[in-house]
C-alpha positions in Angstrom: -42.2 -8.1 25.7 -44.5 -9.2 22.9 -44.3 -5.7 21.4 -40.5 -6.0 21.1 -39.0 -7.6 18.0 -35.4 -8.3 16.9 -33.5 -8.8 13.7 -29.9 -8.7 12.7 -27.2 -8.4 10.0 -23.9 -10.2 10.0 -21.2 -8.3 8.1 -19.1 -11.1 6.6 -15.3 -11.0 6.7 -15.2 -9.6 3.2 -17.2 -6.6 4.3 -14.4 -5.2 6.5 -13.0 -3.3 3.5 -16.3 -1.3 3.2 -17.3 -1.4 6.9 -17.5 2.4 7.2 -19.9 2.7 4.3 -21.9 -0.3 5.4 -22.4 1.0 8.9 -23.4 4.4 7.5 -26.1 2.8 5.4 -27.4 0.7 8.3 -27.3 3.7 10.7 -29.2 5.8 8.2 -31.9 3.2 8.0 -32.2 2.4 11.8 -31.9 4.8 14.7 -29.1 4.6 17.2 -31.3 3.3 20.0 -32.2 0.3 17.8 -28.6 -0.8 17.0 -26.2 -2.9 19.1 -22.9 -4.3 17.8 -21.4 -7.7 18.7 -18.1 -9.4 17.7 -17.9 -12.8 16.0 -14.6 -14.5 16.4 -15.4 -17.6 14.5 -17.5 -16.7 11.5 -17.1 -20.1 9.8 -18.6 -22.0 12.8 -21.4 -19.4 13.2 -22.6 -19.4 9.6 -22.4 -23.2 9.4 -24.8 -23.4 12.3 -27.1 -20.8 10.8 -27.3 -22.6 7.4 -28.2 -26.0 8.8 -31.7 -25.9 7.1 -30.0 -25.3 3.7 -27.8 -28.3 4.2 -30.8 -30.5 5.0 -32.9 -29.2 2.1 -30.2 -29.0 -0.6 -28.1 -32.1 0.3 -24.4 -32.9 0.4 -23.5 -31.2 -3.0 -24.6 -27.8 -1.6 -22.9 -28.5 1.7 -19.6 -29.3 0.1 -19.8 -26.4 -2.2 -20.6 -24.1 0.7 -17.8 -25.5 2.7 -15.3 -24.7 -0.1 -16.7 -21.2 -0.3 -16.2 -20.7 3.4 -12.6 -22.0 3.2 -11.8 -19.6 0.4 -13.5 -16.7 2.3 -11.4 -17.5 5.3 -8.2 -17.7 3.4 -8.7 -14.4 1.7 -10.5 -12.2 4.3 -10.0 -14.0 7.7 -12.6 -15.4 10.1 -13.8 -12.5 12.1 -17.0 -10.6 11.5 -19.5 -8.2 13.0 -23.1 -8.8 14.1 -25.5 -5.8 14.1 -28.5 -6.5 16.3 -31.6 -4.4 15.5 -34.3 -4.0 18.2 -37.7 -2.5 17.5 -40.6 -1.6 19.8 -42.8 -0.5 17.0 -42.7 -3.3 14.4 -43.4 -7.0 14.5 -40.9 -9.6 13.4 -42.3 -9.8 9.9 -42.2 -6.0 9.3 -38.7 -5.6 10.9 -37.5 -8.6 9.0 -38.7 -7.2 5.7 -36.9 -3.9 6.4 -33.6 -5.8 7.2 -33.9 -8.1 4.2 -34.4 -5.1 1.8 -31.4 -3.4 3.4 -29.3 -6.6 3.0 -30.1 -6.8 -0.7 -29.3 -3.1 -1.2 -26.0 -3.5 0.6 -25.1 -6.6 -1.5 -25.9 -4.8 -4.7 -23.7 -1.9 -3.6 -20.7 -3.6 -2.1 -20.5 -7.2 -3.3 -17.3 -8.2 -4.9 -18.0 -10.0 -8.1 -14.5 -10.3 -9.5 -13.2 -13.3 -7.6 -13.3 -16.8 -9.0 -12.8 -19.8 -6.7 -11.5 -22.5 -8.9 -11.7 -26.1 -7.6 -9.3 -27.8 -9.9 -10.2 -31.3 -8.9 -13.0 -33.8 -9.6 -13.6 -34.2 -5.8 -16.4 -31.9 -4.5 -14.5 -31.6 -1.3 -11.3 -30.6 -3.1 -8.7 -28.7 -1.1 -6.9 -27.7 -4.3 -8.2 -24.2 -4.9 -7.0 -21.3 -6.8 -8.3 -17.8 -6.1 -8.3 -15.4 -9.0 -9.3 -11.8 -9.4 -10.8 -10.2 -12.5 -7.3 -9.1 -13.6 -6.1 -12.6 -14.2 -9.3 -14.6 -14.5 -9.6 -14.5 -18.2 -6.0 -15.3 -18.8 -5.9 -18.2 -16.3 -9.2 -19.8 -17.2 -7.9 -20.5 -20.7 -5.2 -22.7 -19.1 -6.9 -24.1 -16.0 -10.4 -24.7 -17.1 -9.3 -27.1 -19.8 -8.4 -29.5 -16.9 -11.0 -31.8 -15.3 -12.5 -30.4 -12.2 -15.2 -28.1 -10.8 -15.0 -24.4 -11.8 -17.2 -21.7 -10.6 -17.3 -18.0 -9.6 -18.0 -17.3 -6.0 -19.5 -14.0 -5.1 -18.5 -13.0 -1.6 -21.8 -11.4 -0.6 -20.6 -9.0 2.2 -23.7 -9.4 4.5 -26.1 -12.0 5.8 -29.5 -11.6 7.4 -32.3 -14.1 7.7 -35.5 -14.3 5.7 -38.2 -12.0 6.9 -40.5 -14.6 8.5 -40.8 -14.8 12.3 -39.9 -18.5 12.5 -36.6 -18.1 10.7 -35.6 -15.0 12.5 -36.3 -16.4 16.0 -34.7 -19.7 15.1 -31.5 -18.0 14.0 -31.4 -15.7 17.1 -31.7 -18.8 19.3 -28.7 -20.3 17.5 -26.7 -17.1 18.0 -27.6 -17.1 21.7 -26.6 -20.7 22.0 -23.3 -20.1 20.3 -22.5 -17.3 22.8 -22.4 -14.5 20.2 -25.2 -12.4 21.8 -23.6 -12.0 25.2 -22.9 -8.8 27.0 -19.1 -9.4 27.0 -19.2 -9.5 23.1 -21.0 -6.2 22.8 -18.7 -3.5 21.2 -18.6 0.1 22.4 -18.4 3.2 20.2 -14.6 3.4 20.5 -14.1 -0.1 19.1 -16.6 0.6 16.3 -14.7 3.8 15.4 -11.5 1.7 15.2 -13.2 -0.8 12.8 -14.2 2.2 10.6 -10.7 3.6 10.8 -8.7 0.4 10.1 -11.2 -1.5 8.0 -10.6 -4.8 9.6 -12.4 -7.2 11.9 -9.2 -8.7 13.3 -9.2 -6.1 16.1 -12.3 -7.9 17.4 -10.0 -10.6 18.7 -8.2 -8.2 20.9 -9.5 -7.6 24.5 -11.6 -4.5 24.1 -10.1 -3.0 27.2 -6.8 -2.7 25.3 -8.4 -1.0 22.3 -8.3 2.7 21.9 -7.9 5.2 19.2 -4.2 5.2 19.8 -3.8 1.5 20.5 -0.1 0.9 19.4 -0.5 -2.6 18.0 -3.7 -2.1 16.0 -1.7 -2.2 12.8 -0.4 -5.6 13.6 -3.9 -7.0 13.9 -4.9 -5.3 10.7 -2.0 -6.8 8.9 -2.7 -10.3 10.2 -6.0 -10.1 8.3 -4.6 -8.7 5.1 -1.5 -10.9 4.8 -3.6 -13.9 4.4 -5.4 -12.5 1.4 -5.0 -11.3 -2.1 -6.1 -7.7 -1.7 -4.0 -4.7 -0.7 -4.6 -2.1 1.9 -2.3 0.4 3.5 -2.7 2.9 6.4 -0.5 5.5 8.0 -0.1 5.6 11.8 1.5 8.8 13.3 3.6 7.9 16.3 5.3 11.2 17.2 5.8 14.8 15.9 9.1 16.5 16.6 8.4 19.5 18.8 11.0 21.8 17.1 10.4 21.0 13.4 7.7 19.6 11.1 9.3 16.2 11.2 7.1 13.2 12.0 7.7 9.6 13.1 5.2 7.1 11.8 4.5 3.6 10.4 3.0 2.7 7.0 1.1 -0.6 7.4 1.1 -2.7 4.2 0.2 -6.3 3.3 3.9 -7.1 3.0 4.9 -5.6 6.3 5.3 -2.3 8.2 7.4 0.5 6.9 9.0 2.7 9.7 9.1 6.3 8.6 10.8 8.6 7.6 12.3 6.1 5.2 14.7 6.0 2.3 13.6 3.5 -0.4 16.2 2.0 -2.7 15.3 1.8 -6.4 15.2 -1.6 -8.2 14.7 -0.3 -11.7 14.8 -3.6 -13.5 13.3 -5.8 -10.7 16.7 -5.6 -8.8 18.6 -3.0 -6.9 21.7 -3.1 -9.0 24.4 -5.6 -7.9 22.6 -6.4 -4.6 20.7 -9.5 -3.5 17.4 -9.3 -1.6 19.1 -10.8 1.4 21.8 -8.0 1.3 19.1 -5.4 1.0 17.3 -6.6 4.1 20.6 -7.0 6.0 21.4 -3.4 5.2 18.1 -1.9 6.4 15.9 -1.8 3.3 12.2 -2.0 4.2 10.7 -1.3 0.8 12.0 -1.1 -2.8 10.8 0.5 -6.0 10.2 -1.0 -9.3 10.2 1.1 -12.5 7.0 0.8 -14.5 8.6 2.2 -17.7 11.6 -0.2 -17.7 9.6 -3.3 -16.5 7.0 -2.7 -19.3 9.7 -2.6 -21.9 11.4 -5.7 -20.5 10.6 -8.3 -19.4 7.1 -7.0 -20.0 4.3 -6.6 -17.4 2.4 -9.6 -18.8 5.3 -11.9 -18.1 5.6 -10.5 -14.5 1.8 -11.1 -14.1 2.3 -14.7 -15.4 5.0 -15.1 -12.8 2.6 -14.1 -10.0 3.5 -10.5 -9.7 6.8 -8.7 -9.0 7.0 -10.0 -5.4 7.0 -13.5 -6.6 9.0 -12.9 -9.7 12.0 -11.4 -7.8 11.3 -13.3 -4.5 11.0 -10.1 -2.5 8.6 -10.5 0.4 8.6 -6.9 1.7 6.7 -3.9 0.3 7.1 -2.7 -3.2 6.3 0.7 -4.8 6.1 1.2 -8.5 6.3 4.6 -10.1 4.1 5.4 -13.1 6.8 5.7 -15.6 5.9 9.4 -16.1 9.3 10.8 -15.3 11.1 8.4 -17.6 8.6 9.0 -20.5 8.7 12.8 -20.2 12.5 12.7 -20.0 12.6 11.3 -23.5 12.1 14.8 -25.0 12.2 14.4 -28.8 11.3 10.7 -28.5 7.8 11.4 -27.1 4.6 13.3 -28.0 2.1 14.5 -25.3 -1.6 14.7 -26.0 -4.7 14.8 -23.7 -5.1 11.1 -24.2 -1.6 10.2 -23.1 2.0 10.0 -24.3 3.4 8.4 -27.4 7.0 7.5 -27.2 9.8 5.4 -28.7 11.6 2.7 -26.8 15.2 3.5 -26.0 16.0 -0.2 -26.6 14.9 -0.6 -30.2 13.0 2.5 -31.3 9.6 0.8 -31.3 6.5 3.0 -30.8 4.5 2.8 -27.6 1.7 4.7 -25.9 1.0 5.4 -22.2 -2.4 6.6 -21.2 -3.5 6.7 -17.6 -5.6 3.6 -18.2 -2.6 1.8 -19.8 -0.3 2.7 -16.9 -2.9 1.4 -14.4 -3.1 -1.9 -16.2 0.7 -2.2 -16.3 1.2 -1.4 -12.6 -1.6 -3.7 -11.6 0.0 -6.5 -13.6 3.2 -5.8 -11.7 1.3 -6.0 -8.5 3.1 -3.6 -6.1 1.7 -2.6 -2.7 1.8 1.1 -3.7 1.3 2.3 -7.2 1.6 5.9 -8.6 -0.9 7.8 -10.8 0.3 8.8 -14.3 1.4 12.4 -14.2 3.1 15.0 -16.4 6.4 16.1 -15.1 7.4 19.6 -16.1 11.0 20.4 -16.9 12.9 23.1 -15.1 12.4 25.9 -15.9 8.9 26.0 -17.4 6.6 29.0 -18.0 3.7 29.6 -15.8 1.2 29.0 -18.7 2.8 25.6 -19.6 3.1 24.5 -16.0 -0.6 25.4 -15.3 -1.8 23.4 -18.3 0.5 20.5 -17.3 -0.8 20.6 -13.7 -4.4 20.6 -14.8 -3.8 17.7 -17.1 -2.1 15.8 -14.2 -5.3 16.2 -12.2 -7.5 14.9 -15.1 -5.1 12.0 -15.6 -5.2 11.2 -11.8 -9.0 11.0 -12.0 -8.7 8.7 -15.0 -6.2 6.5 -13.1 -8.6 6.3 -10.1 -11.5 5.3 -12.4 -9.4 2.7 -14.2 -7.9 1.3 -11.0 -9.3 -2.2 -10.4 -7.2 -3.8 -7.7 -6.7 -3.0 -4.0 -3.2 -1.8 -4.3 -2.8 1.7 -2.9 -2.9 4.3 -5.6 -1.1 7.5 -4.7 -1.7 10.9 -6.3 1.2 13.2 -7.4 1.1 16.9 -6.7 2.5 18.9 -9.6 2.7 22.7 -10.3 6.3 23.3 -11.0 7.9 26.0 -8.9 4.7 28.2 -8.6 3.2 28.1 -5.2 -0.3 28.9 -6.3 -0.2 26.0 -8.7 1.1 23.7 -6.1 -1.7 24.7 -3.8 -4.3 24.1 -6.5 -2.8 20.8 -7.4 -2.8 19.6 -3.8 -6.5 20.7 -3.3 -7.6 19.0 -6.5 -5.9 15.7 -5.7 -7.0 15.7 -2.0 -10.6 16.0 -3.3 -10.0 12.8 -5.2 -9.2 11.1 -1.8 -6.1 9.0 -2.6 -4.6 6.8 0.2 -1.3 8.7 -0.1 0.3 11.7 -1.9 3.6 12.4 -3.5 5.4 15.6 -4.5 6.6 15.3 -8.1 8.4 17.6 -10.4 11.0 18.6 -7.8 14.7 17.9 -7.7 14.8 18.2 -11.5 17.8 20.4 -11.8 16.7 23.5 -9.9 19.0 25.4 -7.5 18.9 24.1 -3.9 17.3 27.2 -2.5 14.4 26.7 -5.0 14.1 23.1 -3.9 14.0 24.0 -0.2 11.5 26.8 -0.7 9.0 24.6 -2.6 9.5 21.6 -0.3 8.7 23.7 2.8 5.7 25.2 1.1 4.2 22.0 -0.4 4.6 19.5 2.4 2.1 21.2 4.8 -0.5 21.0 2.1 -0.5 17.2 2.2 -2.9 15.4 4.5 -1.5 14.6 8.0 -3.3 11.2 8.2 -1.7 9.8 5.0 1.8 9.0 3.8 3.8 11.8 2.3 6.3 10.9 -0.5 9.0 13.1 -2.0 10.0 11.6 -5.3 13.5 11.2 -6.6 15.5 12.5 -3.6 18.6 10.6 -2.3 21.4 12.9 -1.2 21.9 13.0 2.6 21.1 16.8 2.8 17.9 16.4 0.7 16.8 13.4 2.8 17.3 15.4 6.0 15.5 18.4 4.6 12.6 16.2 3.6 12.4 14.7 7.1 12.5 18.2 8.7 9.6 19.2 6.4 7.4 16.3 7.5 8.0 13.9 4.5 7.7 10.2 5.2 9.2 8.5 2.1 12.0 9.3 -0.3 13.6 7.3 -3.1 16.6 7.6 -5.5 18.9 5.6 -7.7 21.8 7.6 -6.3 23.5 5.2 -3.9 24.0 2.4 -6.5 24.6 4.9 -9.4 27.5 6.7 -7.6 28.8 3.3 -6.5 29.3 2.4 -10.2 31.4 5.6 -10.5 33.5 4.6 -7.6 32.0 7.0 -5.0 30.9 6.4 -1.4 28.9 8.5 1.0 30.5 8.6 4.5 29.9 10.5 7.7 32.6 12.9 6.7 31.5 13.5 3.2 31.8 11.9 -0.2 34.8 9.7 -0.9 35.7 9.2 -4.6 37.6 6.0 -3.9 39.0 5.7 -7.5 41.2 8.8 -6.8 44.9 8.3 -6.4 44.7 9.6 -2.8 43.4 6.3 -1.7 45.9 4.0 -3.4 47.8 3.3 -0.1 44.8 3.9 2.3 44.2 0.7 4.2 41.5 2.1 6.4 37.7 1.6 6.1 35.6 3.6 3.7 33.9 5.1 6.8 35.4 4.4 10.2 32.0 5.2 11.8 30.1 2.7 9.7 29.4 -1.0 10.7 28.3 -2.3 7.2 29.9 -5.4 5.8 32.1 -3.4 3.4 33.6 -1.2 6.1 34.1 -4.1 8.5 36.0 -6.2 6.0 37.7 -4.1 3.2 40.0 -1.1 2.8 39.7 1.9 0.6 42.9 0.8 -1.2 41.4 -2.6 -2.0 38.1 -1.2 -3.2 40.0 1.3 -5.3 41.9 -1.5 -6.9 38.6 -3.3 -7.7 37.1 -0.2 -9.2 40.1 0.6 -11.3 40.1 -3.0 -12.7 36.3 -2.8 -13.4 35.7 -5.7 -11.1 32.1 -6.3 -10.2 33.0 -6.8 -6.6 34.1 -3.2 -6.2 30.6 -2.0 -7.4 28.9 -4.4 -5.1 30.9 -3.4 -2.0 30.3 0.3 -2.6 26.6 -0.3 -3.3 26.3 -2.2 0.0 27.9 0.6 1.9 25.9 3.4 0.3 22.6 1.7 0.8 23.5 0.9 4.4 24.7 4.5 4.9 21.3 6.0 3.8 19.1 3.5 5.6 21.2 3.9 8.7 20.9 7.7 8.4 17.1 7.5 8.3 17.1 5.1 11.2 19.0 7.7 13.2 16.5 10.4 12.0 13.6 8.4 13.4 15.3 8.1 16.8 16.1 11.9 16.8 12.4 12.7 16.0 11.3 10.5 18.9 13.6 12.5 21.2 12.7 15.9 19.7 16.4 16.5 18.7 16.3 16.2 15.0 17.2 19.8 14.3 20.4 19.6 16.4 21.3 16.3 14.8 21.0 17.9 11.3 23.2 20.8 12.3 25.9 18.4 13.5 25.6 16.1 10.5 26.0 19.1 8.1 29.1 20.2 9.9 30.7 16.8 9.8 29.7 16.0 6.2 30.8 19.4 4.9 27.5 20.9 4.0 26.5 24.5 4.5 23.1 24.5 6.3 20.8 26.7 4.5 
């Protein structure tokens, strides 16, 4: 076996995010028959053993510093990794080692993340008090933190490890890996598992018995999320669970760093960092899985810099589930005479004090990243209804250019969604979808719909546009919240919808019920001591009557608005829960027919 030589790469925990590209680069360099893959469950222990010579040569100071680096790496990215063993019958250890070393340096230059600072805010070299900063907040925070006594440094998480190219070092490290049990047959990974790593961009699945792992392994998202929740970077993925056999409806899960979202889903809107009149606890109790924040309004007050200072919107409002922020485009373009559109962006005046402001794609990205949502939206131009073909075409093309600028300016790992525009012209919608799909966003939305058009126009465009969206990514219909539009969206294969409607109509004294809208402030309900909706089990319906709620609304008591808001949010989230069940049973179409009959809608 003297003519056989070995070398290896270890893709560190921080390499999971780029694993597909890393593996492609390695496989381009080395043939399939040279490559074997092995899991590493305890990266920290393995690398500590591999670096023993460095500890001996460089002393305790380096050892403590390296230990701090490993702890930060573990906290952010987890402790699982991947070993790629390279076997060669044609090259000696030195030659193969040189090839591997060169590839390692190339991969580091290509994929290393240089924007993380590990701040040891302590005079003790073994300090456990660490702050991990990204490039977004580094400059701001260092002005405050670095004035304090302590050890401050930037740690590059270098993606990949391989030994030096000399025979002695390579053979020495391979012996260590054998001794640690890494290079055992039971740790070798087959193609199916490697395909999953590429797909989900996580090493946490390595800790799952490989017999359980398949392309459709139902819990794989949980393992992915275990990795991500510990860190400071965002990643989402869509998992299709079932397609309705009679319609285009689909049942799925969107995995996010702050939890899974069961789809199809209705998302309540928290315009000003709150869903009006409701606490976070009430939202969760009533089925909310994700809420929206409004970029335009949060920018004007309290300001995105303040939210960033507070640790992002999750921490600011103490909401520990997923958040989506819109781009502010719809609000800005709704200002009409108060805004001016150019290729660079939009100049507008604040509705609060008349002050001038400017939104460009780059500015919007900065604002949304300061807010720190799981999902953020590209800045788009929303056409009014109706608009001429010429105007709509120019607007659509500008939206694509702005989407590209948003992607180029996007610095964090929040999931940036593209927005399909094109008004009510099918060819423009087709072109917009194609252009945005080419930009490869992790999710897509339909914008510029439900803007005052007749329902038949809405339905026609929805049914045309939804199939243009990728099947393996979330599909979002923006600004839709009436029961019929939510049901039509689900039938068309949409995963996500949002609207301010449930709390807005609550403030006007209106409730959605299983038998249609109830305008509770009307005199009809003055002596009605029944529940808002006898078929509803929300807090409001279980405890209060229509007559009492009418009294509260007529007296402008806040409790009346709160009780109606609780009911309306519950009604829509419960409706979508029922939709998910019906999709799983392939009965959604029949359910919609019956719902329309009871609610009083005419099915189109």
